[in-house]
C-alpha positions in Angstrom: 21.2 32.4 10.3 17.5 33.6 10.5 17.1 33.0 6.8 18.4 29.4 7.2 16.0 28.9 10.1 13.0 29.7 7.8 14.4 28.6 4.4 16.1 25.4 5.6 12.9 23.6 6.7 11.1 24.7 3.5 13.9 23.3 1.3 14.1 20.2 3.4 10.4 19.6 2.7 11.0 20.1 -1.0 13.9 17.7 -1.0 11.9 15.1 1.0 8.7 15.3 -1.0 9.9 15.9 -4.6 12.7 15.0 -7.0 13.7 18.6 -7.5 17.5 18.9 -7.8 17.9 21.3 -4.8 21.6 21.8 -4.0 21.2 23.4 -0.6 22.7 21.9 2.5 19.9 22.4 5.1 20.7 23.0 8.8 20.8 20.1 11.3 17.2 19.9 12.5 15.6 21.3 9.4 14.0 18.0 8.5 12.1 17.9 11.8 10.8 21.5 11.2 10.0 20.8 7.6 6.8 18.8 8.4 4.9 22.1 8.8 5.8 23.1 5.2 4.3 19.9 3.6 1.0 21.5 2.6 2.8 24.5 1.1 4.9 22.1 -1.0 1.7 20.4 -2.0 0.3 23.7 -3.2 3.4 24.4 -5.3 3.1 20.9 -6.8 -0.5 21.6 -7.6 0.4 24.9 -9.3 3.0 23.0 -11.4 0.4 20.5 -12.4 -2.1 23.2 -13.3 0.5 24.9 -15.4 1.3 21.7 -17.3 -2.4 21.2 -17.8 -2.9 24.7 -19.3 0.1 24.4 -21.5 -0.5 20.9 -22.7 -4.1 21.6 -23.7 -2.8 24.0 -26.3 -1.1 21.2 -28.3 -2.4 17.9 -27.1 -5.8 16.0 -27.1 -7.6 15.9 -23.7 -6.9 12.1 -23.1 -3.2 12.7 -23.6 -3.2 15.7 -21.3 -4.8 13.6 -18.6 -2.3 10.8 -19.0 0.5 13.4 -18.8 -0.9 14.8 -15.6 -1.0 11.4 -14.0 2.6 10.8 -15.0 3.7 14.2 -13.8 2.0 13.8 -10.5 3.9 10.5 -9.9 7.1 11.8 -11.4 7.4 15.0 -9.4 7.5 12.9 -6.2 9.6 10.0 -7.5 6.6 7.7 -6.8 7.1 8.3 -3.1 3.4 8.1 -2.1 2.5 5.5 -4.7 5.2 3.3 -3.3 3.7 3.9 0.2 0.3 2.7 -1.0 1.8 -0.5 -2.5 3.7 -1.3 0.6 0.8 -0.5 2.9 -1.6 -2.7 1.0 0.9 -5.6 1.0 1.9 -5.1 4.7 -1.4 -4.4 6.4 -3.1 -7.5 4.9 -0.2 -9.8 5.8 0.3 -11.7 9.0 0.4 -13.2 11.5 1.4 -10.4 13.7 2.6 -6.8 13.8 6.3 -7.5 13.3 5.6 -9.7 10.3 3.4 -7.0 8.7 6.1 -4.4 9.3 8.7 -6.7 7.7 6.5 -7.2 4.6 6.2 -3.4 4.3 10.0 -3.1 4.1 10.2 -5.6 1.2 11.3 -4.0 -2.1 9.2 -6.4 -4.3 5.5 -5.5 -4.8 3.2 -8.5 -4.4 0.0 -8.8 -6.5 -2.3 -7.0 -4.0 -0.1 -3.9 -3.8 0.5 -3.9 -7.6 -3.2 -4.2 -8.3 -4.0 -1.4 -5.8 -1.4 0.8 -7.6 -2.9 0.1 -11.0 -6.4 0.8 -9.8 -5.3 4.1 -8.2 -3.7 5.3 -11.5 -6.7 4.3 -13.5 -9.0 6.0 -11.1 -6.9 9.2 -11.2 -7.0 9.2 -15.0 -10.8 8.6 -15.0 -11.3 11.4 -12.4 -9.3 13.8 -14.5 -11.4 13.1 -17.6 -14.5 14.0 -15.6 -13.2 17.4 -14.4 -15.1 20.3 -16.0 -12.8 23.0 -17.4 -14.2 25.5 -15.0 -12.8 23.7 -11.9 -9.7 22.0 -13.3 -7.2 24.6 -12.0 -8.8 24.7 -8.5 -8.9 20.9 -8.3 -5.4 20.3 -9.5 -4.1 22.7 -6.8 -6.3 21.4 -4.0 -5.6 17.7 -4.5 -1.8 17.8 -3.6 -2.4 20.5 -1.0 -4.9 18.5 1.0 -3.0 15.3 0.4 0.1 16.7 2.2 -2.0 18.4 4.8 -3.4 15.0 5.7 0.1 13.6 6.1 0.9 16.4 8.5 -2.3 15.8 10.6 -1.6 12.0 10.7 2.0 12.6 11.9 0.6 14.8 14.7 -2.3 12.7 15.7 -1.0 9.1 15.7 2.0 7.2 16.9 4.9 6.1 14.7 5.1 2.3 14.6 8.9 1.7 14.0 11.6 2.1 16.6 15.0 3.6 15.9 16.2 6.7 14.0 14.9 7.4 10.6 13.8 10.4 8.5 10.2 9.5 9.3 11.0 9.4 13.0 12.5 12.9 12.7 9.4 14.2 11.0 7.3 12.7 13.8 9.3 14.6 16.4 8.7 17.8 14.5 5.0 17.3 14.2 4.0 19.5 17.1 0.6 21.0 17.7 1.8 24.4 16.7 3.4 23.1 13.5 0.2 21.1 12.6 -1.9 24.2 13.2 0.3 26.4 11.0 0.5 23.9 8.1 -3.2 23.1 8.2 -4.1 26.8 8.4 -2.0 27.3 5.3 -3.9 24.5 3.5 -7.3 25.8 4.6 -6.3 29.3 3.4 -5.6 27.8 -0.1 -8.9 25.9 0.0 -11.0 28.9 1.0 -9.1 31.2 -1.3 -9.6 29.1 -4.4 -13.0 27.4 -3.7 -14.6 29.3 -0.8 -16.9 27.4 1.5 -17.6 25.0 -1.4 -14.2 23.5 -0.8 -14.9 22.5 2.8 -16.7 19.2 1.9 -13.4 18.2 0.2 -11.6 18.8 3.5 -14.1 16.6 5.4 -13.7 13.8 2.8 -10.0 13.7 3.0 -10.2 13.8 6.8 -12.4 10.8 6.7 -9.9 9.0 4.5 -7.0 9.9 6.8 -8.8 8.8 9.9 -10.0 5.5 8.4 -6.6 4.6 7.0 -4.8 5.5 10.2 -7.3 3.5 12.3 -6.6 0.4 10.1 -2.9 0.9 10.6 -3.3 1.3 14.4 -5.3 -2.0 14.4 -2.8 -3.9 12.3 0.6 -2.5 13.3 -0.1 -0.3 16.4 0.9 2.9 14.6 1.7 4.5 11.3 4.8 4.2 9.1 6.2 6.3 6.2 4.4 3.9 3.9 1.0 4.6 5.6 1.6 8.3 5.3 2.2 7.9 1.6 -0.9 5.9 1.2 -2.9 8.5 3.0 -1.6 11.2 0.6 -2.3 9.1 -2.5 -5.8 8.2 -1.5 -6.6 11.8 -0.4 -5.5 13.2 -3.8 -7.6 10.7 -5.6 -10.6 11.5 -3.4 -10.3 15.2 -4.2 -10.1 14.5 -7.9 -13.1 12.2 -7.8 -15.3 14.3 -5.6 -14.5 17.7 -7.0 -17.1 17.7 -9.9 -19.9 16.9 -7.5 -18.7 19.3 -4.8 -17.3 22.3 -6.7 -19.6 22.4 -9.7 -22.8 22.9 -7.8 
């Protein structure tokens, strides 16, 4: 029972955030408690990306490796956060009121603004990877998904959820307690300081600014956050780490 209490939330986080074929029936409220494990899952995803990077560089040209990393980053999560970015761009710019914007965010078809934002994000990720010096590639590839998921956790804790009724996102919101947010973010900061030292702290400030800005826009437009907005926060935070790392970590 004690093993299930600890292992269940971790596996629930893996099931929610990745496409890994985990065949484990998690306990009842494990999804609520899983939110604290999001940064840890992000670190594991980062380690997987770093491993792919090291292995692929042995046999593939650098541009192909970078394209593979972009594809793997999207594929490991089943496009979860990329879809959130698309829906957030489509919904937050729509009108005329909160309910209409929320309805647009539920639509399954991507309108041009969201599709364009998706394309630009993928292009920017690829361009950022091409600018990463070899000396900081491992650290950056681990920190990007770690900080992206840490920002999801912080946003869950700090801001209200915009949709009524039961849903997986509502369950995660209930589980985003102060203690859980502290534990998850402490784990993320441990990874940052362990891999990058104090040089990694500016990256934390950058993703914090992105999370607060995106959340503030959502509060203004839909009076809270949704699962799509959390996904957009993660995608934008990952891109910011990749883009800023050469200037921050190479000094």
